[in-house]
C-alpha positions as CSV (number, residue, x, y, z in Angstrom):
1,X,-9.6,11.4,-15.9
2,X,-12.6,11.7,-17.8
3,X,-15.8,9.1,-17.6
4,X,-19.3,8.6,-19.5
5,X,-22.0,9.8,-18.4
6,X,-24.6,7.7,-17.7
7,X,-28.3,7.8,-18.8
8,X,-30.2,7.8,-15.8
9,X,-28.3,9.9,-12.9
10,X,-30.7,8.0,-10.2
11,X,-29.7,4.2,-11.7
12,X,-27.4,2.3,-9.6
13,X,-26.8,-0.2,-12.3
14,X,-24.6,0.1,-15.6
15,X,-21.1,0.2,-16.6
16,X,-19.2,3.4,-16.5
17,X,-15.8,3.8,-18.4
18,X,-13.0,5.8,-17.2
19,X,-10.1,7.0,-19.9
20,X,-7.3,7.3,-17.8
21,X,-4.5,9.8,-18.7
22,X,-2.1,6.4,-19.8
23,X,-4.4,5.4,-22.5
24,X,-6.2,2.3,-20.2
25,X,-9.8,2.5,-19.9
26,X,-11.5,1.1,-16.4
27,X,-14.8,-0.2,-16.5
28,X,-16.9,0.0,-13.5
29,X,-19.9,-1.6,-12.4
30,X,-22.3,0.6,-10.6
31,X,-24.0,-1.9,-7.8
32,X,-21.2,-2.9,-6.6
33,X,-18.5,-0.5,-7.1
34,X,-15.8,-3.4,-8.7
35,X,-13.7,-2.2,-11.6
36,X,-11.2,-3.3,-13.8
37,X,-9.6,-1.9,-17.2
38,X,-8.1,-3.1,-20.7
39,X,-6.0,-1.3,-23.4
40,X,-10.2,-1.2,-25.4
41,X,-13.8,-1.4,-24.2
42,X,-14.4,-5.1,-24.9
43,X,-10.8,-6.1,-22.9
44,X,-12.2,-3.5,-19.9
45,X,-15.5,-5.4,-19.6
46,X,-13.9,-9.1,-20.1
47,X,-11.8,-8.0,-17.1
48,X,-14.5,-6.3,-15.1
49,X,-16.7,-9.6,-15.8
50,X,-14.0,-11.7,-14.3
51,X,-13.4,-9.4,-11.2
52,X,-17.8,-9.6,-10.7
53,X,-17.5,-13.7,-11.0
54,X,-14.7,-13.6,-8.5
55,X,-16.7,-10.4,-6.0
56,X,-19.3,-12.7,-6.1
57,X,-17.2,-15.3,-4.7
58,X,-16.5,-17.5,-8.3
59,X,-12.9,-18.6,-9.2
60,X,-10.6,-21.2,-7.6
61,X,-8.9,-21.1,-3.9
62,X,-5.3,-19.9,-4.3
63,X,-2.2,-22.8,-4.5
64,X,0.8,-23.1,-3.2
65,X,1.7,-22.7,-7.1
66,X,0.0,-19.3,-6.7
67,X,1.7,-17.7,-4.3
68,X,5.2,-19.1,-5.8
69,X,3.6,-16.9,-8.8
70,X,3.3,-14.3,-6.7
71,X,6.7,-14.0,-5.1
72,X,5.2,-15.2,-1.5
73,X,6.3,-18.3,0.1
74,X,3.9,-20.3,0.7
75,X,5.2,-22.1,4.2
76,X,5.2,-18.6,5.3
77,X,0.9,-18.8,5.1
78,X,0.9,-22.1,6.8
79,X,0.0,-21.1,10.5
80,X,-2.4,-17.8,8.6
81,X,-5.4,-17.5,7.5
82,X,-5.2,-16.1,3.2
83,X,-7.2,-12.8,3.3
84,X,-10.3,-13.5,1.7
85,X,-9.8,-12.2,-1.6
86,X,-7.1,-15.0,-2.1
87,X,-9.4,-17.8,-0.5
């Protein structure tokens, strides 16, 4: 992996791009540590923006249809609280 060099080594803000061996580009938010990837820098940034929104508590609750799409049986979760990232 190869990472771009931040302008200010002591700065905790900004985005670092990591060029993965498989050709993907990872965008990592320095402040939160949240990361996402894409085929291009623009796609990686769009995906990072979505990940940051979810990290901040945005997004929609997970539905039974979502669980089924993930290959999970919603009945398995009736008596259990969903993990925080799926709420």
